[in-house]
N, C-alpha and C positions, 0 to 999 in steps of 0.2 A: 459568522462571516457569509456575506450574501454576495451574489455576482451582480455586478453593475451591468445594464444592457449598453451603457455608452463606452463602457471598457468592458468588452467580453473576456479578456482573459482573468479578470479578478475570479479568485475562487481557486486558482491553481497554482501552488507555490514554485513550480517551476517556469512557469510563464512570468509571474509576479517578479521573480528574481533578475528577469532580464532587462537590459537598459532599453530607453525608448528607441534607439535605434536599432536594436536586435529586435525588439518586440514588432517593429514596422515590416521587418522581413516576413513575419508569422502571420499578424492580424488579419489581412485581407483574406487570407486561406481558411481562417477558423469558421467553422459553420457549428452553432450550438443544435444540440438535439437532446431531447428528454428520454429517459428510460426507466422502466419498471424492473423489479427483481426478476431474475431470471431471464432477462433479454441476453443473447449468446452476440458478443460480439465478433467473434470469428471462432471457426471449428478447427479441429485437426486438419492439417493438410491443405486447408485454405490458404490461398494467397493473402497476405496480409497487406493490404494496399494503402491502409489508413493508419494515422497516429490517433489514439484517443486520450484526451486529458479530462479525469474526472474533476469536478468541479465542487468546491463546498464539501458535504458529507457523501457526496456519492462515492460507492466503493466497487470494484471490480476484482474478481479472483481468477488466479489461472490455475486451471486443474487439469489433472493428466486423467483420461479415463483409463480404468482397470479393467481386467476379465470379470465377468459376472455382473456387469452393469454397475459396479460402483466406481468412484473416482476420488482422487487425493488432492488437496489443496498444495500448492508448490510456491505461489506468492498471492499477497494481498497489495492492492495498489490504490490508494486514496487519492485526495487532493495534494500529496506530495509529488506525485508521479506523471506517468503515462504508461499505456500498453499500445501493444502493435509495433510498426517499423519504427521502433525508436532508435535502434542501433543498425540494423541491415541497410545496405545500399541499394535495394531492388527489393520486388514483391516476392520476398521467400515464404514457403509454405509454412504454415504454424505448427508447432509441435505440441501445444497445448489447446486447451479451448478456454476462452475467455468469457465470463460470466457476469454480468451485473449482479451484486449481491446487496447492495443497498441503493435504492432507486434515488435518480435525481437527474441534475444536468451534466452533460459532458460537453466539452469541445471537441471537434475533431478535423482533421485536415489530410490532406492526400499525402503518403509518405514521400513523394517526389519533391513535393514543395518543401518539406522539411530538410530533405538531402541538399536541395539548393542553397537553403538558409545556412546549413551547416558550411558548405563550401565558402559560402559570402562571410562568415563571422566566426573568426578562430575562438572568440570567448563564448558563443552560443553551442559551439560545436563542443568545446571542453566541458562544458554544463552537461550535456547530455552523454559524454563519455563518462563523466562522473557518477551521473545517474543509473547509469547502464550497470557499473560496477557495482553500486549499492543494490540494485536490483538483485544481480547475480548472487550477491552475498547472501539476500535474504531467501533466495531460492535454494542455494548450498546448505545455508544453516537448518532451511526448512526438512530437507533431505535427511541431514545429520539427526535433527531431532527426531523425526519420526521411526528412524532406525534405532535409536538409543535410548530414548527417554519413557517413561511410563504414560500412559494414556492421561492421567489428570495433568500431568505439567504439559503436556502436549495441548491439552484444552486451554489451559490457563495462556499459554503463549499465544494461541490463537485470538483468544478473547483481549489480551492486552493489545495486540496488535491492530485489531479492530479498533478498540478505545484510541489508540494513538491518532486513528484518521477520522473518526467521528467525534471526538472530543466530547462525550456524554457518558455518564454511569449508566443510563439506560440503553444497552445495545440492541439495536434492531436486527435480532438473529434468534431463530426458533431451534429446539432440540433437533429437530429434523435436518435444519441446514447444517448445524454444527456437525452432526453426525456425518453428513455428506462430505463434508470438509476434511474430516479426519479418518474418512474411510472405513467407519466401524457402523456397526448396526444401531437401529433407533434404541433397542431396550439396553444394550450396553452403555449407551450414550446417557440414557435415562438414569442409570445407575451412577454413573460417574458425576453428573452435575448434581445428584441428590447427595452425595457425598461432599462435594465442594460447597453444597449449599448447607449442610450440617456443620462444617468448620466456619461459617460465618463469611466466606468469602464472596459469594454471590447470591442473589434472590432468583428464582425462576418465576417470571410473571408470564402475562398471555402476551406471546408474540415479543418477549423481550428478556434478555437476561441481564440484571443490575448487578454492577460491581460494587460492592459495598466498602471494599478498603484497599485502594491502590497499593499502598506500600505492603501491605501483607500480602497481597497476590503476587507482587513482584518477588517477595522473599520466598514464597511457596512455589512459584515458578522454577523452571530449569534457567540456566545461564543463556539460554539461545536468544531468547527475547533481548535481553540487555546487551548481548554483544551485536546484533543486528542494528540496534540504536546508536551503539558506539561508533559503529562502520559509518551510519549515517551523518551523525556528529562529525568524525574526523575527514570523511571524504568529501561531503556534500555541504557542511557547515549547517547542520540543521539544527534549529533551536526548538526546545519543547517547552510547552506551558506546563504549570504546577500539576495540571491533571492529566499530564502525559501526552496530550496533543502535539503532533507537529505543526508548528506554526510559521515557519520560513526556513528557506533554504538560500544559499548564496552562490551566486555566479562568479567568478574571477577571471582574471586574464590567465591564459593557457601557461602553467608553469609559476603562476603567482601563489603566495601562501593565502592560506582562509585568514581573516583576521581573529586575533583572540578576543572572545565575546564569553566572559564568564556566565551570562544570564542563560547561555546554553547548556552549561553543565549541570545547573542546579538539580534537574530530574534525570537529565539524560545518561549520567554516569552511576546511577543508581544498580546495585549488586556488583560493582567491580570489586568489592570487599567482601562479597560473599564466599 
């Protein structure tokens, strides 16, 4: 999936789901920017005055700083969504830090312009309300997972979530980065990944972690990853490719029902019988 300069919204599924009329409310205000890994989109307590839409394989993470210099990831956002002033009706201070995890392009717009578009279009507003619900579900499930499940399952949940967004078996993440996302030490992370490699679930490469068997990894993971995917499918009409990548979401009239699409169920509901 690549972005077309003549259609700047291409590469972000939320924007692609909108009708031409609704897109016209946003397109004049979208500005493309390129980011490298580690770029900070906003810090804790900063006013969040913009909305950022990751394009293609760009991924951002929301992290909560902890005592002792560590931080813990609470949500991962890629081309299926947006970060920043997505829900708020003003420039509210950020509770988390938002960091680019996988470099690439984004579209950015002023949060006030999005607010105006929501007022002008009930369908556009409904799409963002449903996406906000899915983002909250991801945050809540992450909190529950971090509190209740072993570190190996937490690591698999994070890796599967990243694969959902980048659509490749070779995940551009290092052991150091993954340790930071999970809030554990590098040495401990090395032991955890070595164990997963011995099980044949992953292969640790140079600057990459390779996913070797999606189905086996899902079976070894806790139910948290599957629950979030089901919620995205139910609430946002998310469609998943056989490799797990999120490839589409759906905008509907407020109060309208999502269309029944069997193709969305194929990989999305794996784990429901586990």
